[in-house]
C-alpha positions as CSV (number, residue, x, y, z in Angstrom):
1,M,222.4,154.2,-42.3
2,Q,220.5,157.4,-41.5
3,C,217.2,155.8,-42.8
4,F,217.8,152.7,-40.6
5,R,218.4,154.9,-37.6
6,I,215.2,156.9,-38.2
7,Y,213.3,153.6,-38.7
8,A,214.7,152.2,-35.5
9,I,213.7,155.4,-33.6
10,K,210.1,155.2,-35.0
11,I,209.8,151.5,-33.9
12,F,211.0,152.4,-30.4
13,Q,208.6,155.3,-30.2
14,T,205.7,153.1,-31.3
15,A,206.6,150.4,-28.8
16,H,206.9,153.0,-26.0
17,R,203.4,154.3,-26.9
18,M,201.9,150.8,-26.9
19,K,203.5,150.1,-23.5
20,R,202.1,153.3,-22.0
21,I,198.6,152.7,-23.4
22,F,198.7,149.2,-22.0
23,D,199.9,150.4,-18.6
24,L,197.4,153.2,-18.4
25,F,194.4,151.0,-19.4
26,S,195.4,147.9,-17.4
27,S,196.3,149.9,-14.2
28,L,193.0,151.8,-14.3
29,C,191.0,148.6,-14.8
30,L,192.8,146.7,-12.1
31,L,192.4,149.5,-9.6
32,L,188.6,149.5,-10.2
33,I,188.4,145.7,-10.0
34,L,190.6,145.4,-7.0
35,F,189.3,148.4,-5.0
36,I,187.5,146.3,-2.4
37,P,190.4,143.8,-1.8
38,I,192.8,146.8,-1.6
39,L,190.6,148.4,1.0
40,L,190.3,145.2,3.0
41,I,194.1,144.8,3.1
42,A,194.5,148.4,4.2
43,V,192.0,147.8,7.1
44,M,193.8,144.5,8.1
45,I,197.1,146.3,8.3
46,K,195.6,149.1,10.4
47,L,194.0,146.6,12.8
48,T,197.1,144.4,13.3
49,S,199.9,147.0,13.6
50,K,200.6,150.6,14.5
51,G,201.2,153.1,11.7
52,P,199.8,153.8,8.2
53,A,198.6,151.1,5.8
54,L,200.8,152.4,3.1
55,Y,204.6,152.8,3.2
56,W,206.0,155.4,0.8
57,S,209.6,155.1,-0.1
58,D,211.9,157.3,-2.2
59,R,212.9,155.3,-5.3
60,V,215.1,155.8,-8.3
61,G,213.1,156.1,-11.4
62,M,213.8,156.5,-15.1
63,D,217.0,158.5,-15.8
64,N,217.8,158.3,-12.0
65,K,215.0,160.7,-11.0
66,I,213.6,160.2,-7.5
67,F,209.9,159.4,-7.1
68,R,207.7,158.3,-4.2
69,M,206.5,154.6,-4.5
70,P,203.7,153.2,-2.3
71,K,203.6,149.6,-1.0
72,F,201.4,148.1,1.7
73,R,203.4,148.3,4.9
74,T,204.7,144.8,5.9
75,M,207.2,146.0,8.5
76,Q,207.1,147.8,11.8
77,I,207.3,151.6,11.6
78,D,210.7,151.7,13.2
79,T,212.4,149.6,10.5
80,P,215.5,151.1,9.0
81,A,215.1,152.4,5.5
82,V,217.4,149.9,3.8
83,A,217.0,147.0,1.5
84,T,215.5,144.0,3.3
85,H,218.5,141.8,2.7
86,L,220.7,144.3,4.5
87,L,218.8,144.0,7.8
88,Q,220.4,141.8,10.4
89,N,217.2,140.0,11.2
90,P,214.4,141.0,8.7
91,D,211.8,138.6,10.2
92,A,212.0,140.5,13.5
93,Y,210.7,143.7,11.8
94,L,207.8,142.0,9.9
95,T,204.2,142.7,11.0
96,S,201.9,139.8,11.8
97,I,200.4,139.8,8.3
98,G,203.6,141.0,6.6
99,P,204.9,137.6,5.6
100,F,201.6,136.7,3.9
101,L,201.5,140.0,2.0
102,R,205.1,139.5,0.8
103,K,204.8,135.9,-0.1
104,S,201.6,136.6,-2.1
105,S,203.0,139.8,-3.5
106,L,199.8,141.6,-2.4
107,D,202.0,144.3,-0.8
108,E,202.8,145.4,-4.4
109,L,199.2,146.3,-5.3
110,P,199.5,150.1,-4.4
111,Q,202.1,150.4,-7.1
112,L,199.2,150.3,-9.6
113,W,198.9,154.0,-8.7
114,S,202.5,154.6,-9.7
115,V,201.8,152.8,-13.0
116,L,198.7,155.0,-13.6
117,K,200.7,158.1,-12.9
118,G,203.5,157.1,-15.2
119,D,206.3,156.8,-12.6
120,M,206.4,153.0,-13.2
121,S,205.4,150.4,-15.8
122,F,204.1,146.9,-15.3
123,V,207.4,145.6,-16.7
124,G,210.9,147.0,-16.1
125,P,213.8,146.9,-13.6
126,R,212.6,147.1,-10.0
127,P,213.1,150.7,-8.8
128,A,216.1,150.9,-6.5
129,L,216.0,152.5,-3.1
130,F,217.4,156.0,-3.0
131,N,220.4,154.8,-1.0
132,Q,221.3,151.7,-3.1
133,D,224.3,153.5,-4.7
134,D,226.0,150.3,-5.9
135,L,222.9,149.2,-7.8
136,V,222.2,152.6,-9.3
137,A,225.9,153.1,-10.4
138,L,226.0,149.7,-12.2
139,R,222.6,150.3,-13.9
140,T,223.8,153.7,-15.0
141,A,227.0,152.2,-16.4
142,K,225.0,149.7,-18.4
143,G,222.3,152.2,-19.6
144,V,219.6,150.4,-17.7
145,H,218.7,153.7,-15.9
146,H,217.0,154.9,-19.2
147,L,214.3,152.3,-18.7
148,I,211.1,153.1,-16.7
149,P,211.1,150.9,-13.6
150,G,208.5,148.2,-13.3
151,I,206.4,146.2,-10.8
152,T,208.0,143.1,-12.3
153,G,210.9,142.5,-14.7
154,W,213.2,140.0,-16.3
155,A,215.4,139.9,-13.3
156,Q,212.4,139.4,-11.0
157,I,211.3,136.2,-12.7
158,N,214.9,134.9,-12.8
159,G,215.6,135.0,-9.1
160,R,214.1,138.1,-7.5
161,D,215.6,138.5,-3.9
162,D,218.1,135.7,-4.5
163,L,220.1,137.5,-7.2
164,P,223.4,139.3,-6.4
165,I,223.4,142.9,-7.8
166,P,225.8,142.2,-10.8
167,V,223.7,139.2,-11.9
168,K,220.5,141.2,-11.5
169,V,221.9,144.0,-13.7
170,E,222.9,141.5,-16.4
171,F,219.3,140.4,-16.7
172,E,218.2,144.0,-16.8
173,E,220.7,144.8,-19.5
174,Y,219.4,141.8,-21.5
175,Y,215.9,143.3,-21.1
176,L,217.2,146.7,-22.3
177,K,218.5,145.2,-25.5
178,H,215.6,142.9,-26.2
179,H,212.5,144.5,-24.7
180,S,209.3,144.5,-26.7
181,F,205.6,144.4,-26.1
182,L,205.5,140.6,-26.6
183,F,208.5,140.2,-24.3
184,D,206.6,142.2,-21.7
185,L,203.5,139.9,-22.0
186,R,205.8,136.9,-21.6
187,I,207.3,138.4,-18.4
188,L,203.8,139.2,-17.0
189,W,202.7,135.6,-17.6
190,M,205.8,134.2,-16.0
191,T,205.4,136.6,-13.1
192,L,201.8,135.3,-12.5
193,L,203.1,131.8,-12.4
194,K,205.8,132.8,-9.9
195,V,203.3,134.5,-7.6
196,I,201.0,131.5,-7.6
197,R,203.9,129.3,-6.7
198,R,205.3,131.9,-4.3
199,E,208.8,131.5,-5.7
200,G,211.8,133.8,-5.3
201,V,210.9,135.7,-2.1
202,S,213.4,135.3,0.7
203,H,211.7,137.7,3.2
């Protein structure tokens, strides 16, 4: 039993190193390749609405540690700092190019910086807002909080904004128990298809 436990730990450590190497290399390459598009999007945001191009939010990371996550700003600067689905009329807060950025998922591009830093991975549970206590509590109860958060994840490709929190955490728990490098590649491929089809975004 002890030998099996040691072997399992070694497999986990190897998979974690592979995941980090992949994240580091891929995020650096993508930042270099997408530098001009990222710059153009930032300029577009500045020209069409008041405020900074980037919106930094406090997010819950691995082991429930708070980190600052950047996104391209898609909402007005006076928007309450809550999950979009909790706003009474989310569309009223969107900037003129906000819907396009969200539907195309281009607002997520600055998170490549978080992946490069190690605060996030390409694949993992989406980082909760600092005030999403119900989501954080359920993830902690299921052990999902031990995973590094991701730009996309198993829950993202199975419903994204449409999933209620308990169902979302069920998908995340499944990923916790079955995650592997090949599973990550599968999720990334399915995410690409979702983005192309613009599926699963309610706002």
